[in-house]
C-alpha positions in Angstrom: -26.3 -85.0 0.1 -27.9 -88.3 -1.0 -30.2 -88.5 -4.0 -32.3 -91.6 -4.5 -33.8 -92.2 -8.0 -36.4 -94.8 -9.0 -37.8 -95.7 -12.4 -41.6 -96.3 -12.2 -42.9 -97.2 -15.7 -42.2 -94.0 -17.7 -41.8 -91.7 -14.8 -38.7 -90.7 -12.9 -39.1 -89.8 -9.3 -36.2 -88.4 -7.3 -36.4 -88.3 -3.6 -34.5 -85.2 -2.6 -35.0 -85.4 1.2 -37.0 -87.4 3.8 -36.6 -86.4 7.5 -38.4 -87.3 10.7 -38.1 -85.0 13.8 -39.6 -85.7 17.2 -41.8 -83.0 18.6 -41.4 -83.7 22.3 -42.7 -87.2 23.3 -46.0 -87.4 21.6 -45.5 -86.4 17.9 -43.2 -86.9 15.0 -43.0 -84.3 12.1 -42.2 -85.8 8.8 -41.0 -83.8 5.8 -40.0 -84.8 2.3 -39.3 -83.3 -1.1 -39.2 -84.9 -4.6 -38.3 -84.0 -8.2 -40.2 -85.7 -11.0 -40.5 -85.4 -14.8 -44.2 -86.0 -14.7 -45.5 -84.9 -11.4 -49.2 -85.2 -12.4 -48.8 -89.0 -12.3 -48.4 -88.9 -8.6 -51.7 -89.3 -6.8 -50.2 -88.8 -3.4 -48.2 -90.6 -0.7 -48.5 -93.2 2.1 -46.4 -93.3 5.2 -45.7 -96.5 7.1 -44.3 -96.8 10.6 -42.7 -99.6 12.6 -41.1 -99.9 16.1 -37.4 -100.7 16.4 -36.6 -102.6 19.6 -33.3 -103.8 21.0 -32.6 -107.3 22.1 -29.6 -107.9 24.3 -28.0 -111.3 24.8 -25.0 -112.0 27.1 -22.4 -114.2 25.4 -20.1 -116.3 27.5 -16.4 -115.4 27.4 -13.5 -116.5 29.6 -13.5 -116.2 33.3 -12.7 -112.5 33.2 -15.5 -111.1 31.0 -18.8 -111.6 29.3 -19.8 -109.9 26.1 -23.2 -108.5 25.4 -24.6 -108.8 21.9 -27.2 -106.1 21.0 -29.5 -106.7 18.0 -32.1 -104.4 16.5 -35.5 -105.9 16.0 -37.7 -104.3 13.3 -41.4 -105.0 13.8 -44.2 -105.1 11.2 -45.1 -102.0 9.2 -48.3 -100.1 10.0 -49.8 -97.5 7.7 -49.9 -94.1 9.4 -52.3 -92.0 7.3 -56.0 -93.0 6.8 -56.3 -91.3 3.4 -53.7 -90.6 0.8 -51.5 -87.6 1.6 -51.6 -84.8 -0.9 -50.5 -81.2 -1.0 -47.6 -79.3 -2.6 -43.9 -80.1 -2.8 -42.2 -80.1 -0.3 -44.6 -82.2 1.7 -45.2 -82.6 5.4 -47.2 -84.8 7.8 -47.4 -85.0 11.6 -47.8 -88.4 13.2 -49.4 -88.0 16.7 -50.0 -91.7 17.3 -46.6 -92.4 18.8 -45.3 -93.5 22.2 -42.7 -91.7 24.3 -39.1 -92.8 24.5 -39.5 -95.1 21.4 -37.5 -95.6 18.3 -39.4 -95.7 15.0 -38.6 -96.3 11.3 -40.8 -94.6 8.7 -41.2 -95.6 5.1 -42.4 -93.3 2.3 -44.5 -94.7 -0.5 -45.5 -92.9 -3.7 -49.0 -93.7 -5.1 -49.4 -93.3 -8.9 -52.5 -92.5 -10.8 -51.8 -95.2 -13.4 -50.5 -97.9 -11.0 -52.6 -99.8 -8.6 -49.7 -100.4 -6.2 -47.2 -98.1 -4.6 -43.5 -97.6 -4.8 -41.2 -97.2 -1.8 -39.1 -94.0 -2.1 -37.1 -94.2 1.1 -36.9 -94.7 4.9 -35.9 -92.7 7.9 -35.6 -93.2 11.6 -36.4 -91.1 14.7 -36.6 -91.6 18.5 -39.3 -89.8 20.5 -38.4 -88.1 23.8 -39.7 -88.3 27.3 -42.5 -86.0 28.5 -41.2 -82.6 29.4 -42.1 -81.2 32.7 -41.7 -84.2 35.1 -39.6 -82.6 37.8 -39.3 -82.3 41.5 -39.7 -78.6 42.3 -39.2 -78.6 46.0 -38.7 -81.1 48.9 -39.6 -79.7 52.4 -39.0 -79.5 55.3 -35.4 -80.6 55.1 -34.3 -81.7 57.7 -37.6 -83.5 58.4 -38.9 -85.2 61.5 -42.1 -87.0 60.6 -43.6 -86.1 57.1 -41.7 -85.1 54.0 -43.6 -83.1 51.4 -42.7 -83.0 47.7 -44.0 -80.5 45.2 -43.6 -81.9 41.7 -44.6 -81.0 38.1 -46.1 -83.4 35.6 -47.1 -82.9 32.0 -50.3 -85.0 32.2 -52.3 -87.3 34.4 -50.1 -90.2 35.4 -49.2 -92.8 38.0 -46.1 -92.0 40.2 -44.1 -94.4 42.3 -42.3 -92.9 45.3 -39.6 -94.8 47.1 -37.3 -94.1 50.1 -33.7 -95.5 50.1 -31.0 -95.3 52.7 -27.4 -94.3 51.9 -26.5 -98.0 51.3 -29.1 -98.3 48.5 -31.7 -100.3 50.5 -35.3 -99.7 49.5 -37.2 -99.0 52.8 -40.6 -97.6 51.9 -42.6 -97.1 48.7 -46.1 -96.2 47.6 -47.9 -95.3 44.3 -49.8 -92.1 43.8 -52.2 -91.1 41.1 -51.7 -87.5 39.8 -55.0 -86.4 38.4 -54.1 -83.1 36.7 -51.0 -81.8 34.8 -48.9 -79.1 36.4 -47.9 -78.7 40.0 -49.0 -81.2 42.7 -48.0 -81.9 46.3 -47.4 -85.4 47.7 -46.7 -86.2 51.3 -44.8 -89.3 52.7 -44.7 -90.4 56.3 -41.3 -91.4 57.6 -42.1 -91.9 61.3 -40.5 -95.4 61.4 -37.2 -94.4 60.0 -34.1 -93.6 62.1 -32.2 -90.3 61.9 -29.9 -90.1 58.9 -29.5 -89.3 55.3 -32.0 -90.7 52.7 -32.9 -90.5 49.1 -36.4 -90.0 47.8 -36.9 -91.4 44.3 -39.9 -90.7 42.1 -40.6 -92.6 38.9 -43.3 -92.2 36.2 -42.2 -95.4 34.4 -39.9 -93.5 31.9 -37.9 -91.1 34.2 -36.5 -91.4 37.7 -36.0 -88.3 39.8 -34.0 -88.3 43.0 -33.6 -85.9 46.0 -31.8 -86.3 49.2 -33.1 -85.3 52.6 -32.1 -85.6 56.3 -34.2 -87.0 59.1 -33.3 -85.2 62.4 -35.4 -85.3 65.5 
């Protein structure tokens, strides 16, 4: 249990907890609690967010190996809230302006009534998920002779890439499809020009790849 204490003029503020939890792929729930000798001096709080990205660089070694050096890049801070956050202790705030499958760092700032500036109380990190519900529900018929049909589920309107690979991993066919509505949709793919055999159908929404095998038999 970590307690962080700051001295701001004549007021002690103790940050008891500060957490960030991803709510699926499109929201982050932030919660914090404090202890202070003079709580009336706190006008409210500001939250700041920045993206943490990874940079990988391959370093030369001897003839048998190469080493990859991974560095975290922390981008500029951006204020999350448009107005000062107020309420009762413990506090909470939901950030809905986030991107799926992304790592963020949040900074909590206390705003005092007798101080024009703000004081940073602490930071926390979180990673958002990928959209739930992007799945292949059914691939039919299987075996197939001329057209393979795929029933899939998507969480929202999106662009889907469909590709056909043979068992050696060669990409043979591909096309992009726009899915208008969330929920179940059906997509068809003509495979008339492919020989009999075993193939993989791979669907991608940019964040997730889904794969199903099927057999062509005529």
